[in-house]
C-alpha positions as CSV (number, residue, x, y, z in Angstrom):
1,M,-44.4,23.6,58.8
2,C,-42.9,26.5,60.8
3,D,-45.0,29.2,59.2
4,S,-43.8,31.8,61.6
5,V,-40.1,31.0,60.8
6,E,-40.8,31.5,57.1
7,A,-42.6,34.7,57.8
8,S,-39.6,35.9,59.8
9,R,-37.5,35.9,56.6
10,H,-39.5,38.9,55.5
11,A,-40.6,40.5,58.8
12,S,-38.7,43.3,60.5
13,H,-37.4,42.9,64.0
14,D,-36.6,45.4,66.7
15,G,-33.2,45.4,68.5
16,S,-34.5,43.3,71.4
17,S,-35.2,40.2,69.2
18,R,-32.7,40.3,66.4
19,G,-30.2,37.5,66.5
20,R,-31.3,36.3,69.9
21,N,-32.6,33.0,71.1
22,G,-36.4,32.9,71.4
23,R,-38.4,30.4,73.3
24,W,-41.7,28.5,73.1
25,P,-44.6,30.4,74.8
26,K,-45.1,27.5,77.2
27,S,-43.2,27.2,80.6
28,G,-40.3,25.2,79.3
29,L,-38.8,23.0,76.6
30,F,-39.6,19.6,78.2
31,S,-43.1,20.4,79.5
32,F,-44.0,21.8,76.1
33,S,-42.5,18.8,74.3
34,Q,-44.5,16.4,76.4
35,S,-47.8,18.1,75.8
36,M,-47.5,19.5,72.3
37,H,-49.2,16.6,70.6
38,Q,-52.2,17.1,72.8
39,D,-52.2,20.9,72.5
40,F,-51.1,21.2,68.8
41,P,-52.0,18.3,66.6
42,R,-49.4,17.6,63.9
43,G,-50.1,19.5,60.7
44,S,-51.9,22.4,62.5
45,S,-50.6,25.9,62.1
46,A,-50.5,26.3,65.9
47,F,-48.0,23.4,66.1
48,S,-45.3,25.5,64.6
49,R,-46.1,28.8,66.2
50,V,-42.9,30.0,67.8
51,D,-42.6,33.1,70.0
52,F,-39.5,34.9,68.8
53,S,-40.2,38.1,70.7
54,S,-39.9,36.4,74.1
55,K,-36.2,36.0,75.1
56,I,-35.0,32.9,76.8
57,T,-33.8,33.5,80.3
58,S,-32.8,30.1,81.5
59,L,-29.3,28.8,80.8
60,D,-30.5,25.2,81.7
61,Q,-33.2,25.5,79.0
62,L,-30.8,27.0,76.5
63,C,-28.3,24.1,77.0
64,A,-31.1,21.5,76.8
65,Q,-32.2,23.0,73.5
66,A,-28.6,23.0,72.2
67,T,-28.2,19.3,73.1
68,G,-31.3,18.5,71.1
69,L,-30.3,20.6,68.1
70,D,-26.7,19.3,68.0
71,P,-27.3,16.2,65.8
72,I,-29.6,18.1,63.6
73,L,-26.9,20.8,62.9
74,R,-24.3,18.1,62.5
75,A,-26.3,16.5,59.7
76,K,-26.8,19.9,58.1
77,V,-23.1,20.8,58.0
78,Q,-22.3,17.4,56.4
79,E,-24.9,18.1,53.7
80,W,-23.5,21.5,53.0
81,A,-19.9,20.3,53.0
82,L,-20.7,17.6,50.5
83,G,-21.9,20.2,48.0
84,S,-19.1,22.7,48.5
85,Q,-15.8,20.8,48.8
86,G,-15.9,21.2,52.6
87,H,-13.4,19.6,55.0
88,F,-13.6,18.5,58.7
89,R,-10.9,18.0,61.2
90,Y,-9.7,14.4,61.1
91,T,-7.4,12.1,63.1
92,D,-5.5,9.4,61.0
93,D,-4.3,5.9,62.0
94,H,-1.2,7.4,63.6
95,G,-3.0,10.0,65.7
96,N,-2.0,12.8,63.5
97,Q,-4.6,15.6,62.9
98,D,-5.4,17.3,59.7
99,F,-8.4,18.1,57.6
100,I,-10.2,15.7,55.2
101,L,-12.6,16.3,52.4
102,W,-16.1,15.2,53.4
103,Q,-16.7,13.8,49.9
104,D,-13.9,11.3,50.5
105,V,-15.3,9.9,53.7
106,W,-19.0,10.4,53.9
107,E,-19.7,6.8,52.9
108,D,-17.1,5.3,55.1
109,P,-18.4,4.8,58.7
110,D,-14.9,4.0,60.0
111,K,-13.4,7.2,58.8
112,I,-16.4,9.2,59.9
113,E,-15.7,8.0,63.5
114,R,-12.3,9.7,63.2
115,I,-13.8,13.1,62.4
116,R,-13.7,15.6,65.3
117,F,-17.0,17.5,65.1
118,A,-17.3,20.5,67.4
119,K,-18.7,19.9,70.9
120,L,-21.2,22.0,72.7
121,K,-20.0,25.0,74.5
122,T,-19.4,24.0,78.1
123,V,-21.6,25.3,80.9
124,G,-18.5,26.8,82.6
125,R,-17.5,28.8,79.5
126,A,-21.2,29.8,78.9
127,V,-21.4,31.3,82.4
128,E,-18.0,33.0,81.9
129,K,-19.3,34.6,78.7
130,L,-22.5,35.7,80.4
131,M,-20.7,37.4,83.3
132,R,-17.9,39.0,81.2
133,S,-19.6,40.1,78.1
134,Y,-23.4,39.7,78.1
135,R,-24.5,41.1,81.4
136,E,-26.1,37.8,82.3
137,D,-28.4,38.0,79.2
138,V,-28.8,34.3,78.3
139,S,-30.5,35.1,75.0
140,R,-27.2,36.6,73.7
141,L,-25.5,33.2,73.8
142,L,-25.8,32.1,70.1
143,D,-23.0,29.5,69.8
144,V,-23.7,26.9,72.5
145,C,-24.5,24.6,69.6
146,R,-21.9,25.1,66.9
147,Q,-20.1,23.5,64.1
148,S,-17.4,24.5,61.6
149,I,-16.5,23.7,58.0
150,V,-13.0,24.2,56.5
151,F,-12.2,25.1,52.9
152,E,-9.2,25.2,50.7
153,N,-10.2,28.5,49.1
154,V,-12.6,31.4,49.2
155,K,-14.5,30.1,46.2
156,D,-15.6,26.9,47.9
157,L,-16.4,28.9,51.1
158,I,-18.7,31.2,49.1
159,A,-20.3,28.1,47.5
160,C,-21.2,26.9,50.9
161,V,-22.7,30.2,51.9
162,H,-25.0,30.0,48.8
163,L,-26.0,26.5,49.8
164,I,-26.9,27.6,53.3
165,Q,-28.8,30.7,52.0
166,A,-30.8,28.5,49.6
167,D,-31.7,25.9,52.3
168,P,-35.5,26.3,53.0
169,E,-35.0,24.9,56.5
170,V,-32.6,27.6,57.5
171,T,-33.2,31.2,58.7
172,I,-30.0,33.2,59.1
173,V,-30.4,35.7,61.9
174,R,-26.8,37.2,62.1
175,V,-23.6,37.2,60.0
176,K,-20.2,38.0,61.5
177,N,-17.8,38.4,58.7
178,R,-14.2,38.3,60.1
179,L,-12.9,37.8,56.5
180,D,-13.8,41.3,55.6
181,P,-10.5,43.2,55.0
182,S,-11.9,46.1,57.1
183,Y,-12.4,43.8,60.1
184,N,-9.9,44.6,62.9
185,S,-8.5,41.1,63.6
186,Y,-6.8,42.4,66.8
187,A,-10.1,41.8,68.5
188,S,-9.8,38.1,67.8
189,A,-6.1,37.6,68.1
190,G,-5.7,37.4,64.3
191,Y,-8.4,34.8,63.9
192,R,-10.7,35.1,60.9
193,D,-13.8,33.3,59.8
194,L,-17.3,33.8,58.5
195,A,-19.8,33.0,61.4
196,L,-23.4,32.5,60.5
197,N,-26.0,32.3,63.3
198,M,-29.2,30.6,62.3
199,R,-32.3,28.7,63.2
200,I,-33.1,25.3,61.7
201,C,-36.7,24.5,61.2
202,N,-37.6,21.1,60.0
203,E,-39.7,18.1,61.1
204,H,-37.0,17.0,63.6
205,S,-36.3,20.3,65.2
206,S,-40.0,21.1,65.4
207,H,-40.8,17.7,67.0
208,I,-38.5,18.4,69.9
209,A,-39.2,22.1,70.1
210,V,-35.8,23.5,69.3
211,D,-36.6,25.3,66.0
212,A,-36.4,28.7,67.9
213,H,-32.8,27.9,69.1
214,V,-30.1,29.9,67.4
215,C,-26.9,28.0,66.6
216,E,-23.7,28.9,64.8
217,V,-21.8,27.6,61.8
218,Q,-18.2,28.9,61.3
219,L,-16.8,28.8,57.8
220,L,-13.0,29.2,57.7
221,L,-10.0,28.7,55.4
222,K,-7.6,25.8,56.0
223,E,-4.6,28.1,56.7
224,V,-6.5,29.7,59.6
225,A,-7.9,26.4,60.8
226,R,-4.4,24.8,61.1
227,I,-3.5,27.6,63.6
228,K,-6.6,26.8,65.6
229,N,-5.0,23.7,67.1
230,E,-4.6,22.8,70.8
231,D,-1.6,25.1,71.4
232,G,-3.2,27.9,69.3
233,H,-6.4,27.6,71.3
234,K,-4.5,27.8,74.6
235,R,-2.9,31.1,73.4
236,Y,-6.2,32.4,72.4
237,I,-7.7,31.6,75.8
238,H,-4.9,33.5,77.4
239,F,-5.5,36.5,75.1
240,R,-9.3,36.3,75.8
241,N,-8.7,36.2,79.6
242,M,-6.4,39.2,79.4
243,R,-9.2,41.1,77.7
244,G,-11.9,39.9,80.1
245,Q,-14.0,38.3,77.4
């Protein structure tokens, strides 16, 4: 499955395609999804042929793909957190927010309901980013579908990176390492994380034609994540608006 994705691990890319959202060679996500079983029988090599060189140009299509990939990415971050002492934001019985170890809750449906997984980037913010930073190039939006995992220490964070790297269903297309001491954190108002942009290619993502979609996983330390609360995010939005980002 997804022969072209596996090949892309070893193939070189020019500047126009690296780290950007590709699209299926048909006219759109839904028209292709409806006809793919007729055109490409399951198990055939053509079924998994994705055109990475053709950039996506429709924000509607990008958001539709992100919506389809969201539960797939959420399942992936739960899997990686389980193997690396990862935490997620959690609201307790009294409405207080903190971070809870996924290993402590993954078998408890009631507690899972209290975890605040990341939501899709809003259309309004996506349009804002396109106009301010990306010159209306939709393919440069790589974080419409995103999730984050929080860690107590760098050791556990690195363990998670190794799990992601070893996952045969994942192709990493870009790494933004804001934990690097040489990174100028002024550009992000002091915020630091390790952001991995990736494609996920498995039976589920192929079935709904979203295995070309690039999503983002943010790995960050708990000290930084605690600052990323509602008030902290409001200050960051003000900082971002002042910079026109």
